[in-house]
Backbone as CSV, one residue per row, in Angstrom:
resi,resn,N_x,N_y,N_z,CA_x,CA_y,CA_z,C_x,C_y,C_z
1,UNK,0.847,-1.186,0.000,0.000,0.000,0.000,0.888,1.244,0.000
2,UNK,0.615,2.177,-0.877,1.400,3.401,-0.979,0.907,4.427,0.038
3,UNK,1.813,5.309,0.511,1.388,6.393,1.400,0.335,7.274,0.725
4,UNK,-0.524,7.838,1.519,-1.637,8.642,1.042,-1.153,9.915,0.363
5,UNK,-1.346,10.070,-0.951,-1.002,11.338,-1.593,-2.187,12.292,-1.500
6,UNK,-1.918,13.554,-1.220,-2.978,14.551,-1.214,-3.027,15.213,-2.582
7,UNK,-1.923,15.794,-2.953,-1.796,16.499,-4.219,-0.309,16.758,-4.351
8,UNK,0.297,16.367,-5.404,1.727,16.581,-5.516,2.465,15.269,-5.625
9,UNK,3.688,15.249,-5.117,4.586,14.136,-5.408,4.790,13.144,-4.279
10,UNK,4.540,13.504,-3.056,4.971,12.638,-1.960,3.858,12.338,-0.975
11,UNK,4.190,11.481,-0.046,3.271,11.055,0.992,3.133,12.114,2.082
12,UNK,2.119,11.909,2.888,2.003,12.657,4.131,2.885,11.977,5.164
13,UNK,3.440,12.767,6.069,4.238,12.214,7.160,3.750,12.786,8.477
14,UNK,3.743,11.934,9.483,3.539,12.338,10.870,4.927,12.368,11.481
15,UNK,5.331,13.535,11.976,6.685,13.706,12.501,6.630,14.193,13.934
16,UNK,7.557,13.682,14.733,7.705,14.111,16.122,9.160,14.466,16.363
17,UNK,9.395,15.649,16.913,10.733,16.068,17.336,10.666,16.305,18.841
18,UNK,11.608,15.736,19.553,11.604,15.775,21.016,12.832,16.523,21.523
19,UNK,12.622,17.305,22.553,13.729,18.015,23.195,14.592,17.004,23.947
20,UNK,15.879,17.153,23.822,16.834,16.250,24.483,16.578,16.238,25.998
21,UNK,16.529,15.048,26.545,16.291,14.898,27.980,14.854,15.179,28.385
22,UNK,13.984,15.315,27.415,12.559,15.626,27.656,12.382,16.903,28.483
23,UNK,13.372,17.779,28.433,13.268,19.045,29.175,12.193,19.923,28.541
24,UNK,11.578,20.764,29.319,10.473,21.618,28.869,10.983,22.927,28.265
25,UNK,11.873,22.800,27.320,12.497,23.958,26.685,11.503,24.794,25.886
26,UNK,10.482,24.167,25.316,9.532,24.886,24.461,8.364,25.489,25.237
27,UNK,8.474,25.552,26.536,7.385,26.119,27.339,7.143,27.603,27.046
28,UNK,8.172,28.435,26.908,7.917,29.858,26.615,7.305,30.042,25.222
29,UNK,6.326,30.915,25.130,5.687,31.185,23.844,6.679,31.682,22.800
30,UNK,7.701,32.419,23.221,8.662,32.929,22.238,9.373,31.786,21.521
31,UNK,9.578,30.652,22.183,10.210,29.506,21.527,9.220,28.773,20.625
32,UNK,7.973,28.738,21.042,6.938,28.156,20.175,6.811,28.979,18.893
33,UNK,6.903,30.288,19.024,6.830,31.168,17.856,8.012,30.919,16.919
34,UNK,9.166,30.596,17.458,10.314,30.262,16.607,10.008,29.028,15.763
35,UNK,9.290,28.069,16.338,8.902,26.867,15.596,7.912,27.234,14.489
36,UNK,6.882,28.009,14.822,5.887,28.365,13.800,6.504,29.257,12.721
37,UNK,7.468,30.092,13.081,8.166,30.901,12.076,8.916,30.004,11.090
38,UNK,9.545,28.961,11.599,10.259,28.030,10.738,9.287,27.291,9.819
39,UNK,8.151,26.872,10.355,7.128,26.212,9.539,6.628,27.155,8.440
40,UNK,6.371,28.395,8.813,5.877,29.380,7.843,6.892,29.602,6.726
41,UNK,8.165,29.684,7.082,9.205,29.880,6.075,9.225,28.721,5.081
42,UNK,9.211,27.492,5.577,9.249,26.324,4.689,8.014,26.258,3.799
43,UNK,6.865,26.619,4.359,5.634,26.642,3.559,5.706,27.746,2.506
44,UNK,6.202,28.923,2.885,6.350,30.029,1.932,7.304,29.677,0.790
45,UNK,8.324,28.887,1.101,9.282,28.449,0.089,8.721,27.317,-0.775
46,UNK,7.515,26.884,-0.460,6.812,25.812,-1.165,7.608,24.509,-1.171
47,UNK,8.318,24.276,-0.049,9.036,23.017,0.118,8.147,21.964,0.758
48,UNK,7.241,22.415,1.604,6.349,21.503,2.311,4.981,22.148,2.477
49,UNK,4.002,21.302,2.719,2.682,21.749,3.154,2.464,21.185,4.542
50,UNK,2.038,22.037,5.445,1.715,21.609,6.810,0.197,21.481,6.929
51,UNK,-0.239,20.352,7.462,-1.665,20.101,7.639,-2.100,20.143,9.093
52,UNK,-1.217,19.809,10.008,-1.570,19.803,11.430,-0.287,19.912,12.246
53,UNK,-0.412,20.487,13.444,0.739,20.563,14.340,0.279,20.858,15.756
54,UNK,1.160,20.557,16.691,1.013,20.999,18.072,2.421,21.152,18.633
55,UNK,2.617,22.215,19.397,3.904,22.442,20.042,3.679,22.295,21.541
56,UNK,4.273,21.271,22.096,4.158,20.960,23.516,5.417,21.460,24.232
57,UNK,5.436,21.456,25.562,6.625,21.960,26.263,7.928,21.236,25.928
58,UNK,7.848,19.941,25.590,9.086,19.209,25.329,9.098,18.425,24.017
59,UNK,8.121,18.651,23.178,8.117,17.987,21.874,7.159,18.703,20.923
60,UNK,7.310,18.360,19.642,6.469,18.924,18.591,5.965,17.759,17.750
61,UNK,4.696,17.796,17.384,4.140,16.849,16.419,3.636,17.656,15.229
62,UNK,3.793,17.113,14.028,3.185,17.753,12.869,2.924,16.735,11.770
63,UNK,1.949,17.070,10.931,1.663,16.310,9.726,1.989,17.234,8.569
64,UNK,2.795,16.721,7.638,3.241,17.541,6.523,3.419,16.694,5.291
65,UNK,3.584,17.388,4.188,3.804,16.744,2.911,4.911,17.494,2.188
66,UNK,5.894,16.756,1.711,7.000,17.357,0.975,6.546,17.703,-0.430
67,UNK,7.131,18.748,-0.988,6.798,19.178,-2.343,8.015,19.045,-3.244
68,UNK,7.763,18.711,-4.489,8.831,18.630,-5.473,9.889,17.613,-5.093
69,UNK,11.124,18.029,-5.177,12.261,17.129,-4.924,12.784,17.253,-3.494
70,UNK,12.017,17.837,-2.605,12.433,18.026,-1.220,12.708,16.675,-0.569
71,UNK,13.806,16.575,0.156,14.198,15.349,0.842,13.836,15.481,2.319
72,UNK,13.096,14.509,2.827,12.573,14.553,4.193,13.648,14.889,5.222
73,UNK,14.738,14.152,5.260,15.753,14.379,6.292,16.374,15.769,6.176
74,UNK,16.543,16.258,4.949,17.137,17.588,4.764,16.234,18.693,5.292
75,UNK,14.962,18.624,4.974,14.052,19.686,5.394,13.801,19.623,6.903
76,UNK,13.750,18.422,7.465,13.637,18.288,8.932,14.823,18.943,9.612
77,UNK,16.014,18.629,9.105,17.236,19.169,9.697,17.257,20.692,9.603
78,UNK,16.889,21.236,8.451,16.871,22.696,8.293,15.892,23.347,9.259
79,UNK,14.710,22.763,9.370,13.689,23.326,10.253,14.172,23.346,11.703
80,UNK,14.662,22.221,12.172,15.074,22.120,13.572,16.374,22.880,13.837
81,UNK,17.254,22.944,12.853,18.496,23.709,13.021,18.191,25.195,13.176
82,UNK,17.254,25.700,12.386,16.852,27.103,12.513,16.295,27.373,13.914
83,UNK,15.373,26.515,14.349,14.758,26.699,15.672,15.833,26.639,16.756
84,UNK,16.712,25.642,16.680,17.771,25.498,17.676,18.677,26.727,17.702
85,UNK,19.008,27.249,16.536,19.853,28.443,16.476,19.200,29.650,17.122
86,UNK,17.918,29.828,16.876,17.189,30.948,17.474,17.106,30.799,19.004
87,UNK,16.841,29.586,19.458,16.770,29.331,20.901,18.136,29.562,21.539
88,UNK,19.193,29.076,20.883,20.548,29.243,21.420,20.881,30.719,21.632
89,UNK,20.576,31.538,20.640,20.855,32.976,20.752,20.095,33.576,21.937
90,UNK,18.824,33.222,22.076,18.030,33.755,23.185,18.572,33.282,24.535
91,UNK,18.928,32.006,24.619,19.458,31.489,25.882,20.800,32.123,26.223
92,UNK,21.651,32.352,25.230,22.938,33.013,25.477,22.730,34.385,26.095
93,UNK,21.737,35.104,25.576,21.491,36.473,26.036,20.753,36.534,27.375
94,UNK,19.792,35.626,27.570,18.881,35.767,28.707,18.936,34.647,29.745
95,UNK,19.416,33.477,29.360,19.374,32.325,30.276,20.605,31.435,30.086
96,UNK,21.808,31.956,30.318,23.022,31.168,30.062,23.105,29.883,30.889
97,UNK,22.525,29.856,32.064,22.562,28.637,32.875,21.697,27.533,32.262
98,UNK,20.596,27.918,31.638,19.761,26.934,30.939,20.517,26.416,29.721
99,UNK,21.197,27.299,29.016,21.965,26.893,27.843,22.979,25.811,28.204
100,UNK,23.599,25.933,29.362,24.606,24.955,29.794,24.017,23.544,29.916
101,UNK,22.719,23.434,30.176,22.068,22.122,30.285,22.050,21.383,28.945
102,UNK,22.260,22.102,27.857,22.204,21.512,26.521,23.579,21.433,25.861
103,UNK,24.637,21.569,26.660,26.009,21.468,26.157,26.195,20.088,25.522
104,UNK,26.876,20.072,24.392,27.090,18.831,23.654,28.568,18.470,23.648
105,UNK,28.847,17.193,23.696,30.212,16.689,23.601,30.600,16.416,22.141
106,UNK,29.657,16.559,21.241,29.899,16.251,19.834,30.803,17.303,19.198
107,UNK,31.567,16.888,18.216,32.517,17.785,17.554,31.833,18.750,16.590
108,UNK,30.640,18.406,16.120,29.975,19.235,15.119,29.051,20.296,15.706
109,UNK,28.968,20.406,17.034,28.098,21.404,17.653,28.487,21.641,19.111
110,UNK,28.173,22.824,19.599,28.427,23.151,21.004,27.247,22.761,21.891
111,UNK,26.047,22.836,21.314,24.828,22.549,22.074,23.893,21.702,21.225
112,UNK,23.061,20.930,21.891,22.050,20.148,21.177,20.743,20.242,21.952
113,UNK,19.694,20.701,21.250,18.391,20.882,21.881,17.421,19.760,21.555
114,UNK,17.470,19.247,20.340,16.556,18.179,19.924,17.288,16.846,19.909
115,UNK,16.556,15.793,20.241,17.112,14.449,20.104,17.447,14.211,18.635
116,UNK,18.421,13.353,18.413,18.781,12.988,17.040,17.614,12.285,16.356
117,UNK,17.545,12.460,15.056,16.601,11.767,14.183,15.153,11.864,14.650
118,UNK,14.467,12.924,14.283,13.040,13.002,14.584,12.328,11.796,13.972
119,UNK,11.277,11.363,14.611,10.492,10.236,14.115,9.543,10.732,13.028
120,UNK,9.652,10.168,11.834,8.730,10.483,10.746,8.139,9.179,10.227
121,UNK,6.813,9.129,10.204,6.097,7.938,9.760,5.189,8.327,8.600
122,UNK,5.309,7.619,7.482,4.426,7.869,6.344,3.006,7.437,6.720
123,UNK,2.036,8.243,6.316,0.628,7.949,6.597,0.022,7.288,5.362
124,UNK,-0.463,6.068,5.535,-0.874,5.241,4.405,-2.353,5.304,4.072
125,UNK,-3.138,5.963,4.902,-4.567,6.048,4.613,-5.140,7.297,5.260
126,UNK,-6.297,7.705,4.776,-6.977,8.860,5.366,-7.364,8.562,6.813
127,UNK,-7.722,7.317,7.088,-8.095,6.925,8.455,-6.920,7.135,9.419
128,UNK,-5.742,6.704,9.020,-4.560,6.870,9.865,-4.209,8.356,9.993
129,UNK,-4.315,9.095,8.909,-4.044,10.536,8.960,-4.992,11.208,9.962
130,UNK,-6.253,10.842,9.918,-7.239,11.400,10.851,-6.901,11.018,12.292
131,UNK,-6.492,9.762,12.523,-6.120,9.328,13.875,-4.945,10.144,14.407
132,UNK,-3.950,10.355,13.574,-2.778,11.132,13.998,-3.157,12.590,14.255
133,UNK,-4.020,13.125,13.409,-4.450,14.503,13.602,-5.220,14.648,14.915
134,UNK,-6.091,13.722,15.193,-6.852,13.743,16.454,-5.897,13.639,17.644
135,UNK,-4.917,12.763,17.540,-3.912,12.620,18.594,-3.175,13.941,18.825
136,UNK,-2.731,14.569,17.732,-2.037,15.857,17.820,-2.905,16.884,18.549
137,UNK,-4.148,17.001,18.125,-5.024,18.036,18.673,-5.422,17.779,20.121
138,UNK,-5.505,16.533,20.528,-5.892,16.222,21.902,-4.720,16.276,22.878
139,UNK,-3.505,16.318,22.377,-2.319,16.298,23.223,-2.353,17.338,24.345
140,UNK,-2.669,18.605,24.072,-2.649,19.614,25.145,-3.746,19.424,26.201
141,UNK,-4.767,18.655,25.880,-5.875,18.460,26.825,-5.657,17.267,27.750
142,UNK,-4.615,16.509,27.509,-4.357,15.311,28.305,-4.107,15.670,29.765
143,UNK,-4.499,14.777,30.632,-4.334,14.961,32.084,-2.888,15.319,32.443
144,UNK,-1.941,14.680,31.768,-0.521,14.930,32.032,-0.144,16.389,31.795
145,UNK,-0.770,17.025,30.806,-0.367,18.366,30.408,-1.290,19.452,30.930
146,UNK,-2.583,19.274,30.764,-3.573,20.279,31.182,-3.228,21.680,30.652
147,UNK,-2.871,21.759,29.371,-2.536,23.041,28.761,-3.772,23.770,28.257
148,UNK,-4.865,23.024,28.078,-6.124,23.618,27.619,-7.264,22.656,27.971
149,UNK,-8.426,23.232,28.233,-9.601,22.407,28.516,-10.164,21.802,27.231
150,UNK,-10.044,22.553,26.142,-10.521,22.082,24.834,-9.384,22.227,23.824
151,UNK,-9.289,21.298,22.910,-8.201,21.290,21.932,-8.106,22.612,21.176
152,UNK,-9.245,23.145,20.752,-9.239,24.370,19.947,-8.828,25.605,20.740
153,UNK,-8.774,25.499,22.061,-8.374,26.625,22.901,-6.849,26.746,23.023
154,UNK,-6.134,25.697,22.677,-4.675,25.740,22.771,-4.122,26.473,21.554
155,UNK,-3.416,27.565,21.799,-2.981,28.450,20.711,-1.985,27.810,19.749
156,UNK,-1.036,27.056,20.260,0.029,26.528,19.403,-0.319,25.145,18.867
157,UNK,-1.407,25.134,18.117,-1.946,23.914,17.543,-2.801,24.283,16.340
158,UNK,-3.026,23.308,15.491,-3.909,23.500,14.343,-5.357,23.150,14.648
159,UNK,-5.666,22.790,15.879,-7.016,22.349,16.227,-8.079,23.390,15.895
160,UNK,-7.793,24.661,16.087,-8.795,25.697,15.820,-9.185,25.741,14.343
161,UNK,-8.267,25.357,13.457,-8.590,25.305,12.032,-9.641,24.232,11.762
162,UNK,-9.446,23.064,12.338,-10.329,21.935,12.049,-11.618,21.956,12.866
163,UNK,-11.590,22.520,14.056,-12.773,22.523,14.914,-13.615,23.775,14.722
164,UNK,-12.962,24.932,14.604,-13.682,26.204,14.507,-13.615,26.839,13.115
165,UNK,-12.767,26.323,12.250,-12.593,26.923,10.931,-11.765,28.190,10.956
166,UNK,-11.043,28.450,12.054,-10.213,29.650,12.173,-8.886,29.461,11.451
167,UNK,-8.511,30.440,10.668,-7.224,30.414,9.956,-6.199,31.204,10.763
168,UNK,-5.904,30.709,11.955,-4.962,31.352,12.869,-3.527,31.292,12.349
169,UNK,-3.199,30.228,11.614,-1.844,30.000,11.133,-1.856,29.983,9.610
170,UNK,-1.426,31.054,8.957,-1.492,31.140,7.492,-0.723,30.050,6.746
171,UNK,0.277,29.449,7.376,1.061,28.422,6.686,0.344,27.070,6.623
172,UNK,-0.771,26.927,7.334,-1.488,25.644,7.354,-2.404,25.481,6.159
173,UNK,-2.468,24.274,5.657,-3.453,23.883,4.650,-4.450,22.974,5.351
174,UNK,-5.716,23.143,5.033,-6.749,22.271,5.598,-6.742,20.960,4.827
175,UNK,-6.619,19.863,5.524,-6.476,18.542,4.905,-7.613,18.234,3.929
176,UNK,-8.858,18.388,4.349,-9.979,17.998,3.517,-10.376,19.071,2.516
177,UNK,-10.264,20.329,2.845,-10.607,21.402,1.918,-9.677,21.442,0.714
178,UNK,-8.444,20.989,0.885,-7.451,21.066,-0.170,-7.396,19.817,-1.051
179,UNK,-8.269,18.862,-0.778,-8.286,17.638,-1.592,-9.168,17.872,-2.817
180,UNK,-8.805,17.255,-3.935,-9.624,17.372,-5.166,-10.876,16.542,-5.029
């Protein structure tokens, strides 16, 4: 069975990027905005289409589709490298002790914020895509997090698009509205 194509050349992917050590680095809204800025840039460059996302204190989930000849690992790396660079600059200026918690022993970097190799799973059916989207949107309402009473009330998520029809995030494409 081939991954579910929406429109274009590639499959949909459900991707998760986790902060190293499960630390709550993404708790400040300014860091969440760095993530959405990176998503917006990639969408504006027409490298990917984003269909759903949620930014949690220590991880990010999103559903996306690559466009053209875009390579999954390359675009993931660019997205997370941009976010990490922006966070590093802010931590250097405002929270140097927090920055020290992310010191890396690796030769290719001084600090590491995200775990290596984000998990990306191709979505093979509309049913699975819907299940992943529901999971993404319900994440902030879980007992463990209690970030919102209702999925659509959590700002750093695509839930308001699907539940209320609000276009809060211009880089998002609506999964069903954009299908032929």
